DRENKOLLUM-927225 format. One line per 5 residues: number of its first residue (from 1); their letters; for each residue x, y, z of C-alpha. Coordinates in steps of 0.2 Angstrom, whole numbers, plus 5000, padded with zeros to 4 digits. Each point is the difference from the previous one (the first is absolute). Layout:
REM residues N
NUM = A = X/Y/Z; ... $
This chain:
REM residues 419
1 = XXXXX = 5550/4778/6179; 4985/5011/4999; 5004/5005/4981; 4996/4982/4996; 4983/5000/5007 $
6 = XXXXX = 4985/5002/4988; 4992/5017/5000; 4982/4994/4998; 4990/4985/5006; 4993/4988/4987 $
11 = XXXXX = 4983/4994/5005; 4998/4982/4996; 4982/5001/5002; 4999/5008/4982; 5005/4991/4984 $
16 = XXXXX = 5016/5005/4991; 4998/5012/4985; 4994/4990/4985; 4985/4990/5008; 5010/4990/5013 $
21 = XXXXX = 5010/4990/4987; 5017/4995/5007; 5016/5001/4990; 5004/4982/5006; 4985/4989/4999 $
26 = XXXXX = 5000/4983/5009; 4994/4985/4991; 4999/4988/5014; 5004/4982/4996; 5009/5004/4983 $
31 = XXXXX = 5013/4987/4995; 5015/5012/4999; 5005/5014/5012; 5000/5014/4988; 4983/4996/4993 $
36 = XXXXX = 4994/4999/5018; 5008/5017/5004; 5010/5006/5016; 4992/5002/5017; 5004/5019/5004 $
41 = XXXXX = 4995/5004/5018; 5014/5012/5003; 4997/5018/5005; 5015/5009/4992; 4990/5003/4984 $
46 = XXXXX = 4981/4999/5004; 4996/5002/4982; 5007/4983/4996; 4991/4990/5014; 4988/4987/4993 $
51 = XXXXX = 4995/4992/5017; 4990/5005/5016; 5011/5001/5015; 5019/5001/5001; 5015/4988/5000 $
56 = XXXXX = 5005/4994/5017; 4982/4998/5007; 5000/5005/5018; 5018/5005/4999; 4996/5014/4988 $
61 = XXXXX = 4994/5009/5016; 5018/4999/5007; 5006/5007/4983; 4989/5014/5003; 5007/5004/5017 $
66 = XXXXX = 5018/4999/4993; 4995/5012/4987; 4991/5012/5012; 5015/4999/5012; 5012/5005/4986 $
71 = XXXXX = 5009/4983/5001; 4995/4994/4983; 4999/5010/4983; 4983/4997/4994; 5006/4998/4982 $
76 = XXXXX = 5013/4987/5005; 5000/4985/4989; 5008/4983/5004; 5015/4993/4991; 4996/4982/4996 $
81 = XXXXX = 5018/4995/4995; 5003/4982/5006; 4983/4998/5008; 4993/4987/4987; 4994/4983/5007 $
86 = XXXXX = 5013/4988/5005; 4990/4986/4992; 4988/5000/4986; 4981/4998/5004; 4989/4998/4985 $
91 = XXXXX = 4991/5004/4989; 4989/4985/5004; 4983/4996/4991; 4990/5005/5015; 5006/5018/4997 $
96 = XXXXX = 4989/5001/4985; 4985/4989/5005; 4985/5012/5002; 4996/5004/5018; 5014/4989/5007 $
101 = XXXXX = 5011/5014/5008; 4991/5016/5005; 5009/5006/5016; 5018/5002/4994; 5009/5005/4985 $
106 = XXXXX = 5008/4984/4992; 5013/5011/4991; 5004/5010/5016; 5017/4993/5002; 5005/5004/4983 $
111 = XXXXX = 4994/5018/4999; 5018/5007/5002; 5007/4990/4985; 4984/4999/4989; 4997/5018/5000 $
116 = XXXXX = 5018/5006/5001; 4998/5011/4984; 4985/5009/5007; 5008/5002/5017; 5015/5008/4990 $
121 = XXXXX = 4988/5012/4992; 4993/5006/5016; 4986/4988/5004; 5000/4995/5019; 4996/4982/5000 $
126 = XXXXX = 5004/4990/5016; 5000/4981/5003; 4987/4993/5011; 5009/4984/5003; 5018/4997/5005 $
131 = XXXXX = 5009/4983/5000; 5016/4997/5010; 5009/4986/5010; 5002/4999/5018; 5002/4988/5015 $
136 = XXXXX = 4987/4996/5014; 5006/4996/5017; 4986/4995/5013; 5004/4992/5017; 4988/4986/4997 $
141 = XXXXX = 5008/4995/4984; 5017/5000/5009; 4992/4988/5013; 4993/4989/4986; 5018/4999/4993 $
146 = XXXXX = 5008/4996/5016; 4987/4988/5005; 5001/4990/4984; 4982/5005/4993; 5009/5009/4986 $
151 = XXXXX = 5017/4995/4992; 5012/5013/4993; 5006/5000/4982; 5011/5010/4989; 4987/5011/4992 $
156 = XXXXX = 4984/5003/5010; 5002/4997/5018; 5017/5005/5007; 5010/4994/5015; 4995/5017/5009 $
161 = XXXXX = 4982/4996/4998; 4998/5013/4986; 4988/4996/4986; 5004/5007/4983; 4985/5008/4992 $
166 = XXXXX = 4995/5010/4985; 4990/5015/5007; 4987/5009/4991; 4991/5016/5005; 4983/5003/4992 $
171 = XXXXX = 4990/5017/5001; 4981/4999/4996; 4994/5006/4983; 4982/4998/4998; 4991/4999/4984 $
176 = XXXXX = 4983/5006/5006; 4989/4991/4987; 5009/4984/5004; 4999/5002/5019; 4981/5004/4999 $
181 = XXXXX = 4997/4984/4990; 5010/4990/5012; 4989/5006/5014; 4984/4999/4990; 4995/5018/5000 $
186 = XXXXX = 4999/5014/4987; 5015/5011/4997; 4989/5015/5004; 4996/4993/5017; 5018/4995/5004 $
191 = XXXXX = 5006/5017/4995; 4987/5010/5010; 5003/4989/5015; 5019/5002/5000; 4997/5019/4998 $
196 = XXXXX = 4988/5001/5015; 5009/4988/5011; 5016/5009/4998; 4992/5017/5005; 5001/5006/4982 $
201 = XXXXX = 5019/4998/4999; 5000/4996/4982; 4987/5010/4990; 5005/4992/4984; 4992/4984/5005 $
206 = XXXXX = 4983/5009/4996; 5005/5013/4988; 5013/4992/4988; 4992/4984/4993; 5014/5001/4987 $
211 = XXXXX = 5013/4995/5013; 4997/4981/5003; 5016/4997/5011; 5001/5004/5019; 5015/5000/5011 $
216 = XXXXX = 4992/4997/5017; 5008/5007/5016; 5002/4982/5008; 5014/4988/5003; 5005/4988/4986 $
221 = XXXXX = 5008/4982/5000; 5017/4994/5003; 5004/4983/4992; 5014/4989/5006; 5005/4986/4988 $
226 = XXXXX = 5011/4986/5007; 5009/4990/4986; 5000/5002/4981; 4987/5013/4994; 4999/4990/4984 $
231 = XXXXX = 4993/4986/5009; 4984/5009/5003; 4995/4998/4982; 5007/4982/4997; 4986/4987/5002 $
236 = XXXXX = 5013/4987/5004; 5005/5009/5016; 4991/5002/5016; 4994/5016/5009; 4997/5003/5018 $
241 = XXXXX = 4991/5016/5004; 4995/5010/5015; 4989/5016/4998; 5001/5010/5016; 4991/5015/5005 $
246 = XXXXX = 5010/5012/5011; 4999/4999/5019; 5013/5011/5007; 4998/4996/5018; 5003/4981/4997 $
251 = XXXXX = 5011/5001/4984; 5012/5012/5007; 4998/5000/5019; 4994/4982/5003; 4983/5003/5009 $
256 = XXXXX = 4993/4983/5005; 4981/5005/4997; 5000/4994/4982; 5009/4987/4989; 5006/5013/4987 $
261 = XXXXX = 5019/4999/5003; 5000/4981/5003; 4991/4997/4984; 5011/5012/4991; 5016/4991/5006 $
266 = XXXXX = 4992/4983/4996; 4997/5006/4983; 5018/5006/4998; 5006/4983/5006; 4989/4991/4987 $
271 = XXXXX = 5006/5011/4986; 5018/4996/5005; 4996/4982/4999; 4991/5001/4983; 5014/5010/4993 $
276 = XXXXX = 5013/4988/5006; 4991/4986/4991; 5002/5010/4983; 4983/5010/5001; 4997/5017/5007 $
281 = XXXXX = 4991/5008/5015; 4990/5016/4999; 4996/5012/5015; 4988/5013/4995; 4999/5013/5015 $
286 = XXXXX = 4985/5012/4998; 4999/5016/5010; 4982/4997/5007; 5003/5004/5019; 4986/4994/5011 $
291 = XXXXX = 4990/4992/4987; 5002/5016/4990; 4991/5009/5014; 5016/5008/5007; 5010/4997/5016 $
296 = XXXXX = 4990/5012/5011; 4984/4990/4996; 5009/4984/5003; 5006/5005/5017; 4983/5006/5005 $
301 = XXXXX = 4993/4983/4995; 5013/4992/5011; 4994/5010/5015; 4982/4996/4996; 5004/4981/4998 $
306 = XXXXX = 5009/5000/5017; 4988/5010/5010; 4984/4992/4994; 4990/4990/5013; 5008/4982/5000 $
311 = XXXXX = 5016/5007/4993; 5007/4996/4983; 4991/4987/4991; 4999/4992/4983; 4981/5001/4999 $
316 = XXXXX = 5000/5019/4999; 5017/5002/4992; 4993/5008/4984; 4986/5009/5008; 5012/5010/5011 $
321 = XXXXX = 5008/5007/4984; 4983/5004/4992; 4994/5009/5015; 5015/5012/4999; 5003/5001/4981 $
326 = XXXXX = 4983/4996/4993; 5007/4986/4990; 5009/4984/5005; 5014/5001/4986; 5004/5013/4987 $
331 = XXXXX = 5014/4991/4991; 4989/4994/4986; 5012/4988/4991; 4993/5003/4983; 5015/5010/4994 $
336 = XXXXX = 5013/4989/5009; 5003/4988/4986; 5006/5013/4988; 5018/4999/5007; 5000/4981/4997 $
341 = XXXXX = 4994/5002/4982; 5013/5014/4997; 5013/4987/5005; 4993/4988/4987; 4994/4987/5013 $
346 = XXXXX = 4987/4987/4994; 5002/4987/5014; 5004/5001/5018; 5005/4983/5007; 5001/5004/5018 $
351 = XXXXX = 4989/5014/5007; 5005/5005/5018; 4983/5008/5005; 4984/4994/5009; 4991/5015/4993 $
356 = XXXXX = 4984/4996/4990; 5000/5018/4993; 5018/4999/4993; 4997/4982/4993; 4984/5005/4992 $
361 = XXXXX = 5007/5016/4992; 5015/4991/4993; 4991/4985/4993; 4986/5011/4994; 5012/5010/4990 $
366 = XXXXX = 5006/4984/4991; 5015/4995/5010; 5000/4981/5005; 5005/4996/5018; 5005/4982/5003 $
371 = XXXXX = 5002/4999/5019; 4995/5012/5014; 5012/5000/5015; 4994/5004/5017; 5011/5008/5014 $
376 = XXXXX = 5007/4986/5011; 4992/5000/5017; 5016/5002/5009; 5003/5017/4992; 4983/5007/5006 $
381 = XXXXX = 5004/5012/5015; 4989/4996/5015; 4991/5016/5000; 4996/4998/4981; 4989/4984/5002 $
386 = XXXXX = 4984/5011/5001; 5004/5008/4983; 5004/4983/4992; 4984/4991/5006; 4990/5015/4995 $
391 = XXXXX = 5007/5000/4983; 4997/4981/4998; 4982/5003/5005; 4999/5014/4987; 5005/4988/4986 $
396 = XXXXX = 5019/5000/5001; 5008/4984/4993; 5003/4987/5014; 5005/4982/4995; 4991/4993/5015 $
401 = XXXXX = 4984/5009/4996; 4994/5017/5006; 4991/5003/5017; 4983/5007/4999; 4995/5016/5009 $
406 = XXXXX = 4990/4990/5012; 5016/4990/5004; 5007/5016/5006; 4987/5001/5014; 4994/4989/5014 $
411 = XXXXX = 4982/4996/5003; 4996/5016/5009; 5008/5011/4988; 5017/5004/5009; 5016/4997/4991 $
416 = XXXX = 5008/4983/5002; 5014/5000/5014; 5014/4997/4988; 4997/5017/4992 $
C-alpha cells in the first residue's frame, strides 16, 4: 500500500497557492445546499479541503492508525449507495435563520445525494449526519411494560419491550463566527483559544481566516425519535423531549451515584407515552462525559467527594469538582439547542429535565417549553440524593421549591444527617 501514500507533506499552516482561496467556498446559512457549498474535510485530496480539521472528529485518529498499520488505503473513498436517510428531515426555516444553527451542518445528511455529481467527478464529500431506524431495549422499559406503567401497541412499543425509533447520528460542524457570537467573544479570541488549548493541533485556526468551518475532534449527538418524525413540526401535535448529557458509568453500567440512567429511562418512557398519543418523543444524547470534563476527572471528583471530611455532602458537591477541574461544569449548553432547531422544533410540550442551564438555553434560543417534568422521587437512587439536593440548591427546577445552600448545613456548619 506504500505506493498510495503521498510523497510530500502538505503544511496546513500555510495558505494554499492563490492567496488561501478555496475551490469550494462555504456560504453558511445559504438557502440551498449548492449555494451553501459542500463541507469537505476529507484528506484523500488535501487541495479540496475547505474546513479546519478532518471528518470523523476523534475517530480520525483511528483512521490514521489504520492507515499507518497498512489496514486502510489512505486514498480509499466510501461508496454511499443505499446509505441515504430512511426518513426525510428538513429543510426547515430554522436552517436559514441567521445564527440559529452554528454547530452542525444542516445539509449533512444529504451530502451524498446533493453532491452526487461532484462526488462522481472526484470530490470527496462525506455526510456528517446519518439517519436510520432501530429498536431500543432497556430492562426498565420491559419492567414498565410488565408492571402496567406502559402499554404495548402495534407500532411503537412492542410486546418484547422493544421501542421502535428513528435514530440519527450527528457529527459536530462548527461555523466559527457563529460559535464565537453564541459565546459572546470575538472570532479571533475563539480561534486563538482553540489553537492554544489543543496544543497547537490545528494551526489553520490562526493562520487561515478564510476557513470559517471547523470539524472539532469531539463527540457528537445521537437523536432518538419515538413516533412520527413529521409530528415534530406539526403545531397540532405534542412533543416530549429529554436532552441528556452522556454518563457512561450510569447510562451503561448502572452506577447509583447519580440520576443519569434513571432520568434517561424516565425520558424514554415519557417519549413513548407522547408518541402513543399521536405526538412524538425526542431524546438528544450528547457526548459530554463528566460535565464535558472527561471520565478521568469525574472519577477523581468522586474520590474527593467521598474522602472529604464529613463524607459526601450536597453543600460541597460543586466545589469538589471545581477543586479538581478548575470549573464546576464545562458543558456550556449554548450549542445544545442546534439539534432541536435542525429538527424543526418550535415548541416542547413536556421537557424531562430539571436543569436550569438546559432550560435557559432552549428557551433563550426561541423554543417554547410548556411543562418541565422532574424525575420522580422513587427513581432517585439512594446514593444520588446528594447530587439531587445540590443541584436543586444551585437552581435546578423543583416543583416544591429549591433548598438554599444554608438548608444543606446545620447550625455548626456540618452536613445534615440525611446527607
